[in-house]
N, C-alpha and C positions, 0 to 999 in steps of 0.2 A: 673698333671697324675701320679696316685700310679702304684709302678712296678706290682701290680696287673695287675691294665687296661692296662699298655703299652703291658704285655707280652699275655693277650686274644686278645687285638687288634690285635697283631702280628699274635696270631694264627690263627685269624679269615681272617685276609688277607691270608695268606698263603692256608686255606681253598679254602677261595673263588677265588682265583687264579690258582689253580691247573688244570694242563690240562685235559680235561676228556678223552682223549685218542682217539678221534674219528677221529684223521688224521695219525692215525700209520697204517704201512703195515706187522705187525707183524701178525702170524697166527692165536694168541686169538683177535685180533681186528677184521680181517675178520672172524670168528664164531660169534662173538657179533653182527656186519653188518648183516650176515647173518641172524643170528636168528632173531634180531629186524626190519628188513626190508622184511621177508619170511612168517614168520607169522603174522597173525590178531589179537586183541586182545582178542577174544575167543581161538584162537591156543594157545596163552600164558597162557590162564587160563589151559588148557587141558596136557600142556607139565608138567608145574608146578608139578599137580596132578601124572603123569608120574613118574615123579623125585623123587615123594615121595612113590607113590607103589612100586618102584623098591628096594629099600634095604630092606622094608617090604617083601616082596614076595622073595628075594633070603634067608635071615636068617630064613624063614617059610618055605622052600623047596617047594614054590608054593602053600601051605594050607592056607595063608591070601594074600587075593588081587593079588592070580595066574592069573584068570580067568579075571578080569577086566584087569590086565597089559596084557594080550595076546590080549583083544579086543581093548583096549585103540592102542596097539603098532600098529596093524594091522590098523584101524581108521586113524593113525597119517599118517603111511605109504602110503594108498592109497591116501590121500589128498596130502602128500609131490608130488608125481611122477604125479599127475596130473596136477601139478604148474610146470614141467621141465620148458616145453618151455616157451621162455619168448614171453612179449605182444610185437607186433608189432607195437601199436597205435602211431602215431607221438605227440609231445607235445611242446609246447612252454610255459616259465614262463615268465610274467611281473615283473621284480625285479626292488625295488629302487636303486638309486644309492648312497643314504646315507641315514642312519638312526640315531635315537639319543638313547644313552644308557638307558636303561630300557624299551625304546618304544616296543609296538608289532603293528605291521602292518601284513593286510589282502592280502597276494601274490596270484595271481591270473594265475593258470596256465591251459591253454586251451588246450583241448584234441583233436585229429582229424585234420582231414582236409577236406576240399571242404563240400560235403553234404551228406558223408557215414553215418550210423548209427554206433553207437556206440556198441562195443561187450557188452555181460550181464558182469556186475562184474567186469568192469573197473572202475580205479582211480586215482589218482594222490599222490605223496606227494613228499615233500623236506626233504629226509634224511640225507644228508652229506652237516652239517653245519659246521662245524670246533667249535673249541673251544668257539667262541664270540657271536654266532646265535645257537638258538634251535626252531624249530617248535611246537607248542605246540599242540600234539594229537598223534595220529597211524595211519594215513592214513586217505582218504577221496574219497566221491563218488560225481561223479555230481552233481546239484541240480534236485529236483524230477520233476521239469517241464518239467525238458527234455532239459536241456541247455547243453554246452560242458564246463561250467567251475567250475574248483574245490579251491574254500579258503582256501590256509594253512595259518593257525595265525604262522607269525614270530616274535620272541621275540629278542632285542639285549642283549646280558648279558653283553658283557665288550667292552670296545671301543678298536678301532685297525681297521684294515685294513685284511677285510674276503673274502677270496676265493670261492665260490659254483662250483661245478662241473654240477649242472644242477638238473632238477626234475626227479623224478622216476615215471612212468608208472606201474601201478600196475594193476593185473587181479585177482579176488577170485576165488579157487575152488568149485564147488557147494555145497561142507559141509559148508566151510567158517571159513576153520582152517588156511589154509597156500594161499598164493598167489605169481603169478611170478613178476619178476620185471624185469624193463628194466631201465636201467638209461642211458638217455638220455644227451650226451655232448655237454653242453651250458655253457662253464665256464662265471663266472661273478665275479666281485670285489663290495663289498659294505664298504665304510665309515662309522664306527659306532663313531660317533660322541661325547667326552664326556660329561657326564652331566652336565651343571654350577649348579652352587649353587645361592642360593637368595640373590645377592649382596644388602641390602636395601638404605644403603646411604655410602658416602665414606667422610665424614664432618671431621673425624680424619685425612685423608691429608691435610686439609685447614691449620692445627696447626703447628706451630713449623716453623723454618728455610724452605724460599722458599714457604710457606702454602699460600700466596695471589697469587703466581705464577698458582696453581691447581685448586684454585677458580677461575679464569680470563679463565682460558682455558676451564674450563668445561663451566662455563657462554657463553663464544662465542661460544661454540660448540654448543649448545642448541638457541641461538640468529640464528644460522645459518647463519652466515654472512660473505661473498665470496666475492674477490676481482676477476676482471678480469682482466686478463691478455695476452689475446691472442684465436688463435683459434690453433687447430693440428688434422690431420687425424683423425678419427674415429677406437677405438680399440676397439676389443672384452671385453664385460662387461660394456660399457660405457652407460649410460643409454639414452633413447629415448629423454628425454626432455632435455638434452644437445646438441642437434644438431644444427648447428649453419647453418639455412638454406641461407645466404646470401654468406657464404666460399662455402657451396656445388654447390649451383648455378655459383659462380663464378671459381670455380677450375675444378668442374664436379665429384668429390669423393664426400663420406660423410665425414663432418667434426664438430668437438664438441668443446663448449666454453673451455678454460681452465681457472680455476680459482685457486684461492689459498687463504687458510685459513688464517685470521689475525693472529697476534702477540696473542702468547696465545691464538690460536683456538683448539689445541688438547693434548691429552694425550697419550701419546705411552705406550704400554706394553710391557715385556721382561719376557720369561720365560725361566728357566735355569735347565736341566732336568737330568746335571748330580748329583753323588754321590756315596763316596768312599764307605759307611757305610751299610753292605746288613740290619741292625736292620732298617734303616733308610729309606729303600726303600717301606716299606709298607705305607710311606707319598707322594708317587710320587703321585697315582691318585687322591687325595684329592687337593695335589696341583694343578693339571690340571683341577680340577672341580672350584678351586680358580681363576684360570687365566680364564678360561672360563666365569666364570660369571662375573669378573672384564671386560674382553672385551664386554660380553654385556649389563652391564649396562653403559658403554661409547655408544656403538652400539646406544642403543634408544637414547641417548644425543646428538648423532651426534658430539662425542667428541674423538672418536677412531681415535689418529692422526699416529699411524704405529703398528706394531705387530713385536718382535723380539724374535725367536726362538734357543736359545743356539746359542748367537752372531751373526745368519742370520738372513736378513731380510724375514720377508713373505710377498708377493706383495699380496693386500688386493683387492678385486673386487670392484667396484662401485655398483654393484646391490646387494651383499650379502656379506658385509665384514664378520663379524661373522662366515659365510660357510668355507670361508677362514682359520679363524683361528683355526674353530673346526677340518677340515680337517688336517691341520698341525699339531695339537694335537694328532689328531687318529695316525696317522704314526708315534707317538714314539712307539719303542719297550714296550713290557710289562714288568712289573715291579718284577712279582713273580711268585711262581710255580718253577718248575723240570725245568733245562736248560735255564731259563731266566736270568744269570747273567750279569750283568752291571758292564763294566768295569770303572776303576776309571778315571775321566774326569778333566778338569783346574776347577778351582773354579769359580764359578761364579761372575763375575765383570760384571758393569752398561755401556752400550755402551754410546758413546760420541753422544749424538742426543742435539739438539737444541731448543728443547720442554719439559715439564715435563715428568719424566718417572717414573713408577711403575714397580719395580722388582720382581717378584715371585722364591722363590726357597724353597728347602728343605734339603740342603745340611748341614753336619755340619762342612763344610770347608769353610764359605763365608768369602770374603775380603770386606775390607771396599771401599765403592767408591773414585777411584783414579783418576785424569787425568781430570774432566769435572767440569763444574760451574753449569750444568745444576741441578736445583730442582729435585733429586730423592725420591723417597720410597722405602723399601725393608721388602716387604711382606714376612715372615719369618713361615714355617707351622712346628711347633714345637710342644711336648706334655710336654714338661718341663714347670715348675713355677721357675727357678732362675734368676738372674740378666742377661739381656743383650744389648749389647751396643744400645745406643739412638737412632741409626740410623735404627734400626730393628724394625718393629712393628709384635709382634710374633700373629701369629691365628691358635688355636688347631683345630687338624683333625675332632674332633668330633662336634664341632661348624659348619663346612665346610659341614657336611655330615648329621646332623639331625636337625640345625635352620638356619634363616638369619644370615647373617652375616653386619657386622656394621662399614668401616674401620675408 
C-alpha cells in the first residue's frame, strides 16, 4: 500500500469513527436534540425557509419577504406552544440484546396500555441512540389498521456496547409542524458484535513447521469425535442433548455428559488489541473483523478449542460460542476519533496452550513466540509490503474489508 493509500485509509478511518456528539451534555447538543426531536419533517422544511427569509428581510428592512417572515413566524410559534405539554402515553420498547455491525433490525415500540384509545397524532421513535446506533427515519405513527405498535428501523453503525435511554413518545400538533415529546426512562444495553470477514480457507496454515498439527486439529473437529470421561452437574449454557438421564435419576439433580476432544481436536484463537502507534490504530477494526472471521470459520467446523483476548481466557458457551467471542470483541474500547486514545500495552505474545494456536494482532511491536512448543501462527494485519519474519503471515486491511480471505 502506497503512502497515498495509507494516508487516505487513515483519514477515512478518522471520519468514520469520529463521535457524532449525541451523548454530550453541552447547550449546543441540547438545542440540536430539541430541534431534531420536537420538529416534524415538514416543520424542519419551514424552519429552513424561515432561516433563509430572516437575513433577506433584515437587509431589505422588511420590503423583501417581511410579510412572509412574519406569517411564518406566527405559524411556527403557534405550533410550538401547542406542543409544550408533554405526552402522557406509556410505551415499551422490545430491544435486542445483541446486533451485528451493519445490520438493520425493526424494533417494536408498543404504545398505551389496556384498552384505552390512543390520542390523535401520537407516535414514537428512538432518538438517543449514541454513536454506535442510528434510527433510520424521523418519527413514526402506529399502523393504520388500528394497532398500537410502531416499528423503528435501528441500524448498527459500529461495534461496541451501546446504552440506550429508552423510546420517546411523540404527539404532533394539528398543523403537523411540531410535536411534544416524552422520554420514557427504560435503559438498555445492546452489544453490537463486529462484522466477521469471510474466511474461505485456512490451507496456508497447514504448510511449514507444525502444519500437520493444524490439519489434524481441523479434521478431528469436523469429524466431531469426542471421548466420554464422566458426568458432572448441569451448568448454564449446556446443550439439552448432553443430559445424562441415568445420572439425573440417581442424584436427583440435572447431570450432563462430560466429554473431551481427542488430541488435535481443536485450534485456539488469540487476539491482542494493544498498540503503541496512533497511526496503526486504524487497523484495529479490520483485525477484530479477521479474528471474528477466523473464529466463525472454526466454529462451523466444530474446531474452535478456545479464545484468548489480551492473554485472558474467554469462556465460550456451548450453545453459541461465536456469540461469546463477538461479545468479548465488542467490549473492546473504540480506537478512533476524539478522546479515544489507547495507552501503550505490552507486546503480543503467544499464550502457552497444548493445542495449535492462531494469534491475530496489528501492533508494530510484536514479539516472537517464546517459551512454548505448541505449533503457532501469527496473523499480522499490516498494509506494508516489506520483508517480515517467517513466523508472521501478513494480511492487508483492504483484503479483510472488501473481499474473501484465504489464510
